[in-house]
C-alpha positions in Angstrom: -6.1 15.6 17.6 -9.7 14.3 17.5 -9.9 11.6 14.8 -13.0 13.1 13.3 -11.5 16.5 13.2 -8.4 15.2 11.6 -10.4 13.5 8.9 -12.4 16.7 8.2 -9.2 18.7 8.0 -7.6 16.2 5.6 -10.7 16.2 3.4 -10.8 20.0 3.4 -7.1 20.4 2.3 -7.5 17.7 -0.3 -10.6 19.5 -1.7 -8.6 22.8 -1.7 -5.7 21.2 -3.5 -7.9 19.5 -6.2 -10.3 22.4 -6.9 -8.4 25.6 -6.0 -9.0 28.6 -3.7 -12.0 30.0 -5.5 -14.0 26.8 -5.2 -13.0 26.3 -1.6 -14.2 29.8 -0.6 -17.4 29.2 -2.5 -17.9 26.0 -0.5 -17.2 27.8 2.8 -19.7 30.5 1.8 -22.4 28.0 1.0 -21.9 26.1 4.3 -22.1 29.4 6.3 -25.2 30.5 4.5 -26.8 27.1 5.0 -25.9 27.3 8.7 -27.5 30.8 9.0 -30.6 29.7 7.2 -30.0 32.0 4.2 -31.0 31.1 0.6 -28.4 29.4 -1.6 -28.8 30.2 -5.2 -26.1 28.1 -6.8 -27.2 24.7 -5.6 -25.0 21.9 -7.1 -26.8 19.5 -9.5 -27.3 16.0 -8.3 -24.1 14.0 -8.0 -23.6 11.1 -10.4 -24.1 7.6 -8.9 -21.0 6.5 -7.0 -19.6 10.0 -6.6 -17.8 10.7 -3.3 -20.1 13.0 -1.2 -17.0 14.3 0.7 -15.7 16.2 -2.3 -17.0 19.0 -4.4 -16.7 19.1 -8.2 -13.6 17.5 -9.6 -11.6 18.8 -12.6 -11.5 16.7 -15.7 -7.7 16.3 -15.5 -7.9 15.0 -11.9 -10.8 12.7 -12.8 -8.7 11.2 -15.6 -5.7 10.7 -13.4 -7.9 8.9 -10.8 -9.4 6.7 -13.6 -6.0 5.9 -15.3 -3.4 6.0 -12.5 -0.9 3.9 -14.3 -0.5 6.7 -17.0 0.4 9.3 -14.4 3.4 11.1 -15.9 6.8 10.4 -14.4 8.5 13.6 -13.1 12.0 14.1 -14.5 14.7 16.6 -13.9 17.8 17.1 -16.1 21.3 16.3 -15.0 24.6 16.7 -16.9 25.4 13.9 -19.2 26.9 10.9 -17.5 30.4 9.6 -18.3 28.9 6.3 -19.2 25.6 5.6 -21.1 22.6 4.4 -19.3 19.3 2.7 -20.2 16.3 2.9 -17.9 13.8 0.0 -17.8 10.3 1.3 -16.9 7.9 -1.3 -15.5 5.1 -1.6 -12.9 6.9 -4.0 -10.5 9.7 -6.4 -10.2 8.2 -8.1 -7.2 8.1 -11.9 -7.0 4.6 -12.1 -8.5 5.6 -10.0 -11.6 8.8 -11.5 -12.9 7.5 -14.4 -15.0 7.2 -14.1 -18.8 7.3 -10.6 -20.2 9.0 -8.7 -17.3 11.7 -11.3 -17.1 12.3 -10.8 -20.8 12.5 -7.1 -20.3 15.1 -7.4 -17.6 17.2 -9.7 -19.8 17.0 -7.3 -22.8 17.8 -4.3 -20.6 20.9 -6.0 -19.2 22.1 -7.0 -22.7 21.5 -3.6 -24.2 23.4 -2.0 -21.3 26.3 -4.4 -21.7 26.5 -3.8 -25.4 26.5 0.0 -24.8 29.2 -0.4 -22.1 26.7 1.3 -19.8 24.4 0.9 -16.8 20.9 -0.5 -16.5 18.6 1.4 -14.2 15.3 -0.3 -13.2 12.4 2.2 -12.6 9.2 0.8 -11.0 5.9 2.5 -10.5 3.6 0.4 -8.2 6.0 -0.8 -5.6 9.6 -0.3 -4.6 12.1 -2.3 -6.7 13.5 -5.5 -5.1 17.1 -6.1 -6.2 17.2 -9.6 -4.9 14.3 -10.6 -7.2 16.2 -9.3 -10.3 19.3 -11.2 -9.2 17.4 -14.5 -9.0 16.1 -14.1 -12.6 19.4 -13.2 -14.1 21.2 -16.0 -12.3 18.7 -18.5 -13.6 19.5 -17.5 -17.1 23.3 -17.1 -16.4 23.2 -13.5 -17.5 25.2 -10.8 -15.6 25.3 -7.0 -15.9 28.8 -5.7 -16.5 28.1 -2.8 -14.2 26.1 -2.5 -11.0 22.4 -2.1 -11.5 20.7 1.1 -10.4 17.1 1.3 -9.1 14.5 4.0 -8.9 10.9 4.4 -7.8 8.3 6.8 -9.3 5.1 6.1 -7.5 1.7 6.8 -9.1 0.2 10.1 -8.0 -3.5 9.7 -8.3 -4.8 13.1 -7.5 -2.7 15.5 -9.5 0.8 15.8 -10.9 3.4 15.6 -8.2 5.2 18.9 -7.6 8.9 17.9 -7.2 8.1 14.7 -5.3 10.4 11.8 -6.1 11.6 13.4 -9.4 13.7 11.0 -11.5 17.0 12.3 -12.9 17.8 11.9 -16.6 20.2 13.3 -19.2 19.8 14.2 -22.8 20.1 11.0 -25.0 19.4 8.5 -22.2 17.5 5.4 -23.6 14.2 4.3 -22.0 12.9 0.7 -22.4 9.2 0.8 -21.7 7.1 -2.3 -21.2 3.5 -1.4 -21.8 1.4 1.3 -23.4 0.8 3.0 -20.0 4.5 3.0 -19.0 5.3 4.4 -22.5 2.7 7.2 -22.1 3.9 8.0 -18.6 7.5 8.2 -19.8 6.7 10.2 -23.0 5.4 13.0 -20.7 9.0 14.0 -20.0 11.2 12.2 -22.4 11.9 12.8 -26.1 10.2 10.1 -28.3 13.4 9.2 -30.0 14.8 7.9 -26.7 12.0 5.4 -26.3 12.3 1.7 -27.0 8.8 0.1 -26.5 9.0 -3.6 -25.8 5.7 -4.8 -27.0 4.8 -8.4 -26.1 1.1 -8.6 -26.9 -1.6 -6.8 -28.8 -2.4 -4.7 -25.8 -5.5 -3.3 -27.5 -7.1 -6.7 -26.8 -6.9 -6.2 -23.1 -9.9 -3.8 -23.2 -13.4 -3.4 -24.3 -14.1 -0.6 -26.8 -13.8 2.4 -24.5 -11.4 5.0 -23.1 -8.6 2.6 -22.2 -8.5 0.9 -25.6 -8.6 4.3 -27.3 -5.6 5.5 -25.3 -3.8 2.3 -25.9 -4.4 2.7 -29.7 -3.1 6.2 -29.5 0.3 5.1 -28.2 0.5 2.1 -30.6 -0.2 4.5 -33.5 2.9 6.7 -32.8 5.5 6.7 -35.4 8.2 8.6 -33.5 9.2 5.8 -31.1 10.9 2.5 -31.7 9.1 -0.9 -31.1 10.7 -4.2 -30.2 8.2 -7.0 -30.8 8.1 -10.3 -29.1 7.8 -13.0 -31.9 7.4 -12.7 -35.6 3.7 -13.8 -35.3 2.8 -10.8 -33.2 4.8 -8.5 -35.5 2.9 -9.7 -38.5 -0.4 -9.5 -36.7 0.2 -5.9 -35.6 1.4 -4.8 -39.0 -1.7 -6.3 -40.6 -4.1 -4.7 -38.1 -3.4 -1.0 -38.2 0.3 -0.8 -37.4 1.8 -0.7 -40.9 4.4 1.7 -39.6 6.2 -1.2 -37.9 7.9 -1.9 -41.2 10.0 1.2 -40.5 9.7 1.6 -36.7 9.7 -2.0 -35.4 12.0 -5.0 -35.1 11.0 -8.5 -33.8 12.8 -11.3 -31.9 11.9 -14.9 -31.0 12.1 -15.7 -27.2 14.4 -18.4 -26.1 14.4 -21.1 -23.5 17.9 -22.3 -22.6 18.3 -26.0 -21.9 20.3 -25.1 -18.7 17.0 -24.0 -17.2 14.3 -25.7 -19.3 14.9 -29.4 -19.4 13.3 -32.7 -18.4 13.6 -33.5 -14.7 13.8 -37.1 -13.3 10.5 -38.4 -11.7 10.0 -41.1 -9.2 9.5 -44.6 -10.6 5.8 -45.4 -10.7 4.7 -41.8 -10.1 1.5 -40.6 -11.8 1.9 -38.6 -15.0 1.6 -34.9 -14.4 -0.9 -32.6 -16.2 -0.4 -28.8 -16.1 -3.1 -26.2 -16.6 -2.3 -22.5 -16.8 -5.0 -21.1 -14.5 -5.5 -17.3 -14.3 -9.3 -16.7 -13.8 -8.8 -12.9 -13.5 -7.0 -12.6 -16.8 -9.8 -13.1 -19.4 -7.5 -13.7 -22.3 -6.3 -17.0 -20.7 -9.8 -18.5 -21.0 -9.9 -20.1 -17.6 -13.5 -21.2 -17.7 -13.3 -22.8 -21.2 -10.1 -24.6 -20.0 -11.7 -26.1 -16.9 -14.8 -27.2 -18.9 -12.4 -29.0 -21.4 -10.5 -30.6 -18.5 -13.7 -31.7 -16.8 -14.9 -33.4 -20.0 -11.6 -35.0 -20.5 -11.7 -36.5 -17.0 -15.4 -37.6 -17.4 -14.6 -39.3 -20.7 -11.6 -41.1 -19.2 -9.1 -39.3 -21.4 -7.4 -38.0 -18.2 -7.7 -41.1 -16.0 -7.3 -39.8 -12.5 -5.8 -43.1 -11.4 -2.9 -42.3 -13.8 -2.8 -38.5 -13.9 -2.0 -35.9 -11.3 -3.6 -32.6 -12.3 -2.0 -29.3 -11.3 -3.4 -25.8 -11.7 -0.6 -23.2 -11.9 -1.4 -19.5 -11.9 -3.0 -16.9 -9.6 -6.3 -16.5 -7.7 -7.3 -20.1 -8.5 -10.6 -21.2 -7.0 -11.0 -24.7 -5.5 -12.5 -27.1 -8.1 -13.7 -30.6 -8.0 -13.2 -33.0 -10.9 -14.8 -36.5 -11.3 -16.4 -37.7 -8.1 -14.2 -36.0 -5.5 -10.8 -35.2 -7.0 -9.5 -31.7 -6.3 -6.6 -30.5 -8.5 -3.4 -29.2 -6.8 -3.2 -25.4 -6.9 0.2 -23.7 -7.2 0.3 -20.0 -7.1 3.7 -18.7 -5.9 7.0 -20.0 -7.1 10.5 -18.7 -7.9 12.0 -19.1 -11.4 13.9 -22.3 -10.6 11.0 -23.9 -8.7 8.8 -23.2 -11.8 11.4 -24.7 -14.1 11.7 -27.8 -11.8 7.9 -28.2 -11.9 7.4 -28.0 -15.7 10.4 -30.2 -16.2 8.2 -33.0 -14.6 5.1 -32.2 -16.7 3.9 -34.7 -19.3 1.0 -32.8 -20.8 -0.1 -29.2 -20.5 -3.1 -27.0 -21.4 -2.4 -23.3 -21.8 -4.8 -21.0 -23.6 -4.2 -17.5 -24.9 -7.0 -15.6 -26.7 -4.6 -13.4 -28.6 -2.1 -13.9 -31.5 0.9 -14.3 -29.3 2.0 -17.9 -28.5 2.4 -16.9 -24.8 5.2 -18.3 -22.7 3.8 -21.3 -20.9 3.3 -23.5 -24.0 6.9 -22.7 -25.0 8.2 -23.3 -21.5 6.5 -26.7 -21.4 7.7 -27.7 -24.9 11.2 -26.7 -24.2 11.1 -28.9 -21.1 10.0 -32.0 -23.0 6.3 -31.9 -22.4 3.4 -32.2 -24.9 1.2 -29.1 -24.7 -2.2 -28.1 -26.1 -3.0 -24.5 -26.9 -5.4 -22.6 -29.1 -5.4 -21.1 -32.6 -6.1 -17.4 -33.0 -5.7 -15.3 -36.2 -2.2 -15.7 -37.6 -1.5 -18.3 -34.7 -2.6 -21.5 -36.5 0.5 -23.7 -36.2 3.3 -23.5 -33.6 5.3 -26.5 -34.8 8.1 -24.3 -35.9 8.8 -23.9 -32.1 8.1 -27.5 -31.3 6.2 -30.4 -33.0 4.7 -31.2 -29.6 2.7 -28.0 -29.4 -0.9 -28.9 -30.5 -3.0 -26.0 -31.7 -6.8 -26.5 -31.5 -9.8 -24.5 -32.5 -11.5 -22.7 -29.6 -14.4 -25.1 -28.9 -14.7 -27.5 -26.1 -14.9 -30.4 -28.6 -11.7 -29.4 -30.3 -9.8 -28.9 -27.1 -10.9 -32.2 -25.7 -9.9 -33.9 -29.0 -6.5 -32.2 -28.7 -6.1 -33.4 -25.2 -6.9 -36.9 -26.4 -4.2 -36.6 -29.0 -1.8 -35.2 -26.3 -2.4 -38.2 -24.0 -1.7 -40.5 -27.0 1.6 -38.8 -27.7 2.6 -39.1 -24.1 1.8 -42.8 -24.1 4.0 -43.3 -27.2 7.1 -41.8 -25.6 9.9 -44.3 -25.6 11.2 -43.1 -22.2 10.1 -40.9 -19.4 12.9 -38.4 -19.8 11.4 -36.9 -22.9 14.7 -35.9 -24.4 13.8 -36.9 -27.9 11.0 -34.3 -27.7 13.4 -31.6 -26.7 15.8 -32.5 -29.5 13.1 -31.8 -32.0 12.4 -28.3 -30.8 13.1 -25.2 -32.8 13.3 -23.1 -29.7 16.4 -21.0 -29.6 19.3 -21.9 -27.3 20.1 -18.5 -25.7 19.1 -14.9 -25.2 22.1 -13.2 -26.7 21.6 -14.8 -30.1 17.9 -14.1 -29.8 18.5 -10.4 -29.3 21.5 -10.1 -31.7 19.6 -8.3 -34.4 18.2 -5.8 -31.9 21.6 -5.1 -30.3 23.2 -4.7 -33.7 20.5 -2.3 -34.8 20.9 -0.1 -31.6 24.7 0.1 -32.1 24.2 1.1 -35.7 21.8 3.9 -34.5 18.7 2.5 -36.3 
């Protein structure tokens, strides 16, 4: 088939599907009248800037699905109740670039809930097919194993309209669903009873957005009192409860993340090697304050606080631009690592800088402190002092001057260490030793039917 003809046919059928037969016949009539030179009375008003000229008018529902594809409802169909209970973890992806921090925590929690229920964990992804080997690598790193074989499912985002029977996901009455964001929660609620939802909330997700449609929809999900919330850290729980989510006193429960010494510990370094500086660099995640961070690092280098003859500087994150410090020094950029490679790296770090413009401590400062490093982070709201996690987490005000002063203090602490292994720092940490104790209150509450 001629490529141009194929494209026209595809656009025609897409228009028909989106707008219906009446609008399609109207479009055909208009084109015929225009071709014959006849008057057209119902001329469309000018299209908005950026509108696709290949389409006619779009329904409000289709327009919203295109704008918010991640909230596209998951299609479910009912099956008879299984002989064993099942919990389904709903997340965007479990690909290699998605498993750090929050998604890894969700996987661990899902496995532990399934084990406590003597049931099965199913992992349901939305943006890409699930990769079983990636899950296995995370669980092995933490020495956690599911009692039963994991199940996997894929419910892709349908961006034009609700799918009609395509890739429908089976479920049964009473199955638990562990959601991992406001959008996966909204997408799941379209076909699942709210009482079956456990929403793992690991940040004030309202802060991801400017005041607009996305924030409003996020607020709508967080305001719901008919689902259960599992909150990552007491700090975040207190912040949320004080900022409009008072219902968490009845609907929520919190836990503290843990960083087992089997994975997070000091690694040996070569004799005479430079000290290692770590910067959590994510320029496309505004809450990580990349630009403020690099300005503080640049000043610390220029003032001799970070002497490049003694310090190796590593930027770790994603989409990191090339940057020059001092006269001609270019920091090492590290963007893709497995869990054990990441743990090996931070086990050799002496000083870190990791910023988070939200009330949650975020994981990198805790990763670093658990591995024996000194780390500088920022204050925000209820997050004023993180010494309960580790005395070697320095919290600074969000100004360049305060961050540079904190880096100066961090360098001084590193220089005072009695040995390069940093074990005396680790021994002072208040970071929990394992995930099962960390989630004990949540697992007990689920068994008791709370």
